[in-house]
matplotlib code that plots the C-alpha trace (Angstrom):
import matplotlib.pyplot as plt

x = [20.2, 21.3, 18.3, 19.1, 22.5, 20.7, 19.9, 23.2, 23.4, 22.0, 22.5, 21.8, 20.7, 20.0, 21.2, 24.3, 23.7, 20.9, 22.8, 23.8, 27.4, 26.1, 23.3, 24.9, 28.0, 25.6, 23.5, 26.5, 27.8, 24.3, 23.9, 27.7, 28.1, 30.8, 30.5, 31.6, 31.1, 30.7, 32.6, 35.6, 35.3, 35.1, 38.1, 40.3, 38.9, 35.1, 36.3, 37.9, 35.0, 32.6, 35.1, 35.1, 31.2, 30.4, 27.7, 28.8, 27.0, 25.4, 28.2, 30.8, 28.9, 28.5, 32.3, 31.9, 28.4, 30.0, 32.8, 30.4, 28.2, 31.4, 32.2, 28.9, 28.9, 32.4, 31.2, 28.1, 30.3, 32.2, 28.8, 29.5, 26.6, 27.3, 25.9, 27.3, 26.4, 25.7, 23.6, 21.9, 19.7, 18.1, 16.4, 18.8, 21.7, 19.7, 19.3, 23.2, 23.8, 20.9, 22.7, 25.4, 23.5, 19.9, 18.2, 20.1, 17.8, 17.7, 17.1, 16.1, 16.9, 14.2, 13.8, 12.8, 15.4, 15.7, 16.4, 19.2, 20.6, 21.0, 22.9, 25.3, 25.9, 27.1, 29.6, 32.7, 32.8, 35.9, 34.2, 30.3, 29.8, 26.5, 26.0, 25.3, 22.5, 19.9, 20.9, 20.9, 17.3, 16.4, 17.6, 16.5, 13.9, 12.4, 12.3, 9.4, 6.7, 8.6, 12.0, 13.0, 13.6, 12.0, 11.8, 13.0, 12.3, 15.7, 14.2, 14.0, 17.4, 20.0, 19.2, 15.4, 16.4, 18.5, 16.0, 13.3, 15.4, 16.2, 12.5, 11.6, 14.7, 13.3, 9.9, 11.5, 13.2, 10.0, 8.0, 10.7, 11.2, 15.0, 16.9, 20.5, 21.6, 20.6, 22.6, 25.6]
y = [-32.0, -30.9, -32.3, -35.9, -35.6, -35.5, -39.3, -40.4, -44.0, -45.4, -49.0, -49.5, -53.3, -56.0, -58.9, -59.0, -56.9, -54.9, -51.6, -51.3, -49.9, -47.4, -46.1, -45.8, -43.8, -41.8, -40.9, -40.4, -37.9, -36.0, -36.1, -35.2, -38.4, -41.0, -43.9, -47.4, -50.7, -53.6, -55.8, -54.0, -55.4, -59.1, -61.2, -62.8, -66.4, -65.0, -63.6, -66.9, -69.0, -66.6, -66.6, -70.4, -70.1, -71.1, -69.3, -68.2, -69.6, -67.7, -68.2, -66.9, -63.9, -62.9, -61.8, -59.6, -58.2, -57.0, -55.5, -53.6, -52.6, -51.4, -49.3, -47.7, -47.1, -45.3, -43.1, -42.2, -41.5, -38.8, -37.3, -38.4, -39.3, -42.4, -44.6, -48.1, -50.6, -54.1, -57.0, -57.4, -59.9, -61.2, -59.4, -61.1, -59.6, -56.1, -56.5, -57.2, -53.8, -52.0, -53.2, -51.0, -48.1, -48.7, -45.7, -47.0, -46.7, -49.5, -48.6, -52.1, -52.2, -54.7, -56.1, -59.4, -62.2, -62.0, -58.2, -58.8, -61.8, -59.8, -57.2, -59.9, -61.7, -58.3, -57.2, -58.5, -59.1, -60.5, -62.8, -62.8, -65.3, -65.5, -69.0, -67.2, -65.3, -67.8, -68.4, -64.9, -64.7, -67.6, -66.3, -62.8, -61.4, -57.8, -55.2, -55.9, -53.3, -52.5, -51.8, -48.4, -47.9, -48.2, -50.4, -48.8, -50.6, -51.1, -50.9, -47.1, -45.6, -44.6, -40.7, -41.6, -44.1, -41.5, -38.9, -41.2, -42.0, -38.4, -37.4, -40.1, -39.3, -35.6, -37.3, -39.2, -36.1, -34.1, -37.0, -37.5, -33.8, -34.2, -31.0, -30.1, -29.4, -33.1, -34.9, -32.8]
z = [-35.2, -31.6, -29.7, -30.7, -29.1, -25.7, -26.2, -25.0, -26.0, -29.2, -30.4, -34.0, -34.2, -36.5, -38.5, -40.6, -43.7, -42.5, -42.5, -39.0, -39.5, -42.5, -40.5, -37.1, -38.8, -40.5, -37.5, -35.1, -37.8, -38.0, -34.1, -33.4, -31.3, -31.0, -33.6, -32.6, -34.0, -31.6, -34.0, -33.1, -29.4, -30.3, -29.2, -32.0, -30.9, -31.8, -35.1, -36.2, -35.3, -37.3, -40.3, -40.3, -40.9, -37.3, -35.2, -31.6, -28.7, -26.2, -23.9, -26.5, -27.1, -23.5, -22.6, -25.8, -24.8, -21.6, -23.4, -25.3, -22.5, -20.9, -23.9, -23.8, -20.0, -20.5, -23.0, -20.9, -18.0, -19.7, -21.1, -24.7, -26.8, -28.5, -31.5, -31.5, -34.3, -32.5, -33.5, -30.2, -31.8, -28.8, -25.7, -23.4, -25.2, -25.2, -21.4, -20.7, -22.6, -20.7, -17.3, -18.3, -19.9, -18.5, -21.1, -24.1, -27.1, -29.7, -33.4, -34.9, -38.7, -40.0, -43.4, -45.1, -45.5, -49.3, -49.2, -46.6, -48.5, -51.5, -49.7, -48.1, -51.3, -52.9, -50.2, -48.6, -44.8, -43.1, -40.6, -41.3, -44.1, -46.0, -44.4, -40.9, -42.2, -41.6, -38.1, -37.3, -38.6, -36.6, -33.3, -34.0, -31.2, -32.4, -29.7, -27.3, -26.5, -23.1, -24.5, -25.5, -29.1, -32.5, -35.6, -39.0, -42.3, -44.3, -47.4, -47.4, -48.3, -45.7, -45.7, -45.0, -42.3, -40.4, -40.9, -39.3, -36.6, -35.9, -35.9, -33.4, -31.1, -31.0, -30.2, -27.3, -26.1, -25.9, -24.1, -21.8, -21.1, -21.2, -21.7, -22.4, -19.0, -17.9, -20.5, -20.6]

ax = plt.figure().add_subplot(projection="3d")
ax.plot(x, y, z, "-o")
ax.set_aspect("equal")
plt.show()
C-alpha cells in the first residue's frame, strides 16, 4: 500500500505477547518501511534485570526510551518511514517518543490477559518471562482520545490486523491531507 508509507513513524505497542514484533514486521514489509524492534536498543543491564524476572523501573526505562526516540527521529530525518515494535505501555513513555517524533502514530495491540498469557506460555523469549506479564498489564495505559493512533484487537489473525491498520492509516492520510511530496 503506497499511501500508508506516507505516515512516517509508526509504533506498534502493547504488552509482551501481544504480537508487536510480528505485526510491526509484517506492516513494515507491506508499506515498504524500515522495521525495528525497540528491544534491540535495551542496554545489557535492563536485559539482565528482565531476564531475572524483575520489572524495570521508570528510571531504568527512561534512557532506553530516549534511545528509541532518537532512533525514530534519525529515520524520520532521512525521510524514511519506520515501524517500530515497542511496548510504550504508559502515556509518559509515549510522550518521550513523541518528543522526538511529534507526529508518531501508535498502534495499540489490545487483548485480554488470558489470550496473551496463553501466547507467552507457548513461546520462548530471551528476557521476558511469563512472571512479568501481570506487571505489564498493571501499568498499561491504553491510548487516550487525544493520542494519534488506534486500538486493534489481537484476537484477529495477523493478516487481518495488518489490513485493518492499513485501512486506518489510509483514512488518516486522507483526513490530514498529506501527500507524497510532504513526506519524502
